C-alpha positions, 0 to 999 in steps of 0.5 A: 500500500502506498500512502500520500499524507497531505497537511496544511503546514509543517510548523510545530503543532499537535497535528504536525507532530502527530504526522511525524510520529505516525510516519515512523510507525506505519508500515507503508511507503509514504510521501508527504505534501505540505500546502505551505510552510515546510517548517520545523517538523518538515525538517525533522521528518527529513532528518529521519529519512523522509522527503517532503514536497512543499506545494507552495500554496499562496493562500486559502484561495489559491485555486491554482494549487488544485490542478497541481495537487491533482496531477501530483497525486495522479502521478504518484499512483497512491492507494490511500490519500490521507489529509490533515487539517482544514485547508488540506482536507478541502483541497486534498480530498477534492484533488484525490477525487479528481485523480481517481484515488479510491481510498481517501481518509481525513483526520479531524484534529481540531474541531471545537464547539465554536472554532476550528484551527482558530477560525469561527465555525460559521455556516461557510466553514461548516458547509465547505467542510461537509461538502469536502467530507462527502468526497472522502471514504472515512473521517478519523476523529482523534477522540470520542468528543470529536466523533460526537461533534462530527455526527452532530454536524451531519457526518454519517456515523458509519463514516466516522472512526475514532483513532486517538493521537499516539504518544511515544511515552519513552521519549518523554521520560524524565532526564535529570541531565536534561533538566539541568541543561535546559534550565541553564539554557533557558536561564531558569534558577535551579531551585525555582518552581517552573510551570510549563505551557505547550502549544501554538501561541494562538488566542484560542489557547488562552495562554494569557491566563497563565501570565495573569496567574504567574503574577499572583505567584511570587517567585514562580516561573513560566515557560512557553514551548511554542510559537505563534502570532500571540507571542508579542502580545503575551510578552507585552502582557508579562511586562505590563504585569511586572513578570516579564523576567519570569516568563520565558519563551522557548520557541517551537520545540520538536518532540524529541532530541533531534533539534540541532545542538545550540538551537532551542531545546526539545519538548522532552527537555522542556518537560524535564526542566519544568515542575508542572504543566498547565493547559488553560485552553477551554476547547480542545479536540484531544489535548495532546500536551496534557498527555505528553506532560503526564508521560513526563511524570508531571502533574497537569492542571487543565481546563478541558482535555478529551483525551482524559475526560473521555476515560474512566475516572482515575485513569490519570491521577496526576491530571487536575481539572481546574477553572478557566480563570487566572485565579483558579489557575493560581490556586491550583498551581500554588497547591502544586508548588506547596506539595512539591511532588516528585515525578509521578508514575506514568498513568494508565491514560498514557499507556492507552495512547501508546503510538504503536497501538494507535498506528495499528488502529489506523492501519485497520482503518486504511484496510477497512476503507480500502475494502469498501471503497468504490471500484476504480475508474480508468486511471487519470492521465496526468498528461505528458511531463516529468514523472508521468510514466515513472512516478518513483524515479527521477524525471529527466530534468529534475526531481520526481513530482512527489519525492518518495518517503522510504521508512528508515526501518525499510531502507538506510537511504536518507533524502534531502529536503525538497524545494517548492515546486519549480516554476516549470512544474507549476506551469506544466501542471496548469 
């Protein structure tokens, strides 16, 4: 089976990190296309032997990207196209259908009650989503909470499968050495009580709540692991409240220790350096950061986390649900500071989301979707051009239309990061 993953971008985020992790564990040849922003996670995939093609899409309404993507899919002769995130689902499912791919799977990573990936869920967003969903074979929800939301939207229940996000708990295991090194790197005092916050710095994450809470906790520090458009407003808020010296912005952090030396720390290193994790978001699709914090042995204060809330009570004793306000977080974090807990054992909740188990679930989804997909139409003819008759090999005048990702466990070959589609490729695809 040959799989193409299409994702909106590959900066650091939960869906992006999850795709990278899946590529290590799915037993299939897989290619990756990012519509835009081949960022930190794209570079990490390449370091692990993968290849990523940037479609270089100009924006949400860059309709010229659709024929390029359609031709790229057709030349790859894919058995499965798997899309991730809203824009990639819209364009990817339509392009896969036009290229006559039989099995089209989409993972819904970010559907909230009122917003999806930061955009309000108005009639237009919902209408486009449902129209594109009908082009696919199966929609994967990362939690039962998301499955219920999809069904309420009107997605037929028989098309929805729940496959939770996966976690490689071993990579988040506490390291005393990393704790010392990362605290030194970030300028954190050795004995300080440090709160960690992980995620994209976007308004919906409500990270300003934590800055307000830190202002009520003298001598406590706060570390943000993530980047985004809210960084400057958050910095300004910290300065205005007089806590700027105690709020550290570590930037985008990949999950494990593959970040080049001298750069920012890994997420695993940050989780070793802090004493607890706080998640103030009031609307989550899964809550991956909470599960990763638990995997690192941290107590976690959170507002909402379907990954925990959908489980039986007692599955995650280190996870403390708290209120949405700064005062509620200040109270909960103050209790954690006074308790001075050692690292906690990894709870059952984390083991439930072991990536080897969740990737095996996704394999079963692929197989079931392929079994019930309609019979193939005559193959789409992408027309003459580079790679049309030999999609896996190099074209006479350049790289293949889609660089092939060969799993490191099947091949020792590694591949350089590919550049955006060249102007000749774009012109030829129109």
